[in-house]
N, C-alpha and C positions, 0 to 999 in steps of 0.2 A: 444572483448566482450564489448558492450556498450549499453546504453539505447538509443533507436532511438526515435526521436520526430519529429513532424511536426507542422507547424503554424495552429492555429485555431482562427477564428474571433468570438469574443463575440457577442451574440445577444443583449446584453445590452449596452447602451451608458454610457460613463463616464460623469463626471461633465461638461466637455467641449462639450458634445454632440457627441463624437467620439466612434465608435465601434472599440475597440483596438484588436490587435492580441496577442495571448499567445501561449506558447509551449504546446503541448499535446502529451503524450506518445503513440507510436505505438506498439501494442502488436503483436509480430511476430508469436507466437504459444503458445499453452498451454502444460505444462509438467504434465504428469499423476502421480498419486500416485505411481504406479509401477516403473516408470522411476526414481522418487525421491528415492524410496526404493533401487533401484539398485545402484544409485550414493552414497547414505549414506553407503550401505554395503561395497563399495569400500574403505571407510574411516575407517571402523571398523572391528571387528572380527565377526560381525553378518552376517547371510545370508540375501539376499534380502527378503525372506519370513518372517524372524524374524522381520526385519525392517517394512515391510508392516503390519504385525500383530500389532506391537507396534503403528504405525500411526493410524490404525483402532481403537485400544483401546483408544488412545488419543482423537480421535473424540468423541467416546462414553462417556468417562469420562468428557470431556469438556462440552458436551451437557447437561449432568446431572447437572453440577455445574451452567452453565449459566441459565438453566431452573429453578434453585433454587434461582434466583436473586443474584447470586454471580459473581464476575469478576474472570477471570483466567489470571494469569501472568506466562509466560514461560520465565525464565531468559535468557537474551541475545537475545530474539526474540521480545517479546512485550506482551501487555495486550489485552484481549477480554472482551466485556461486551454486554449485550442486551440493546438496546434502543428502544423507541417507537416513530414513526413518524406519527403525526396525520394529516398532509397535509391539514390544515385549517378546519378540521371537529370539531370545538369547540362547546361547549354547554353553555348555559347561567347559569345553576345552577350546583354547585359543586356536588350535589347528583346525577346528571344525567351523570357524567363522567363514561365512560365504556371503557374497553380494546378494544371493537369492533370499536372504533373510530380511532384506530391506527394500523399501520403495524409494526410488529416486525422486527428489523434489528440487525445485529451484527456489533459492532464498534470495530475496531482494531487500537491500538496505538503502533507503533514500539518502541522497547526499546531504551533508550537514556541515556546519561550521561550529567551532568552539570558542567560548569566551576565554579570556586570559586565565580564569580560575578553573578551566577545563570543563565547565558545564556546557551543555549544548545550547548554542545561540539560535540557530535556525535549521530547519529541515526544508530544503528547497521546494519540495512538492506540497508542503502544507503551510508554508509561511503566509500569513494573512488570511487564512481560511475563516469563513464565517459559518456558524452552525445554527440550524433552525430545527426545532422539534417538528415532527411530521404533522401533528395535528394543528400546527400554527402556520403552515405554508398557505399562501394565498391561492385562490382557485386557478390562477394563471400558471401556477407551478414555478414561479420565478425564485422561490425561496425567501422572498421578502415577507416580513410579518406586517399585516395591515396595521397602520397607525404607529409603527415602531421602526425607526431606521436602523437600529442596532440591537439585534437580539442574539443571544447565544455567545459562543466562545470565539475569541479572536485567533485561536490556533496557537497561542503562546503556551507557556508552561515550563516546567523544569526538565523536560525530556524524559521523564519517567512515566510509565503507564500505570495509572491508578487502578485499572481493572486487571486483576490477576488472570482473568480468563481470556484477555486479548480482545 
């Protein structure tokens, strides 16, 4: 099990005028709510139907709170909040500002802990992640590199994104 990535060339030039390459995650498939519910049921005393119902109710309750201008934090998972992206549709006068200028988006920030020096220690969803370049994935798709037990990134780091493009 590993996160698969491939090279991606930025369309923007850096200060030296070069279009640099960055890693970009390759999504291999989408996992449905029902599949997640079955997996969670395997870890608990609940049926997959009970778990699915709980997930459905979580979505309903989270939507209500987010639409009330509240953020939602799920311990060990992360925080959600609504943001507005105006995409350059500004107006000259404060009184003319309208919600119609912006698109609503949900911003998710994974849960994390901090070291005593305030640097980020762990991000719960990516702690221990292994990364494998797409052209080195074995034919079975396991994410393991043939002949190499440890390839790629261990998911550590200083908590800063080295890629300015995200």
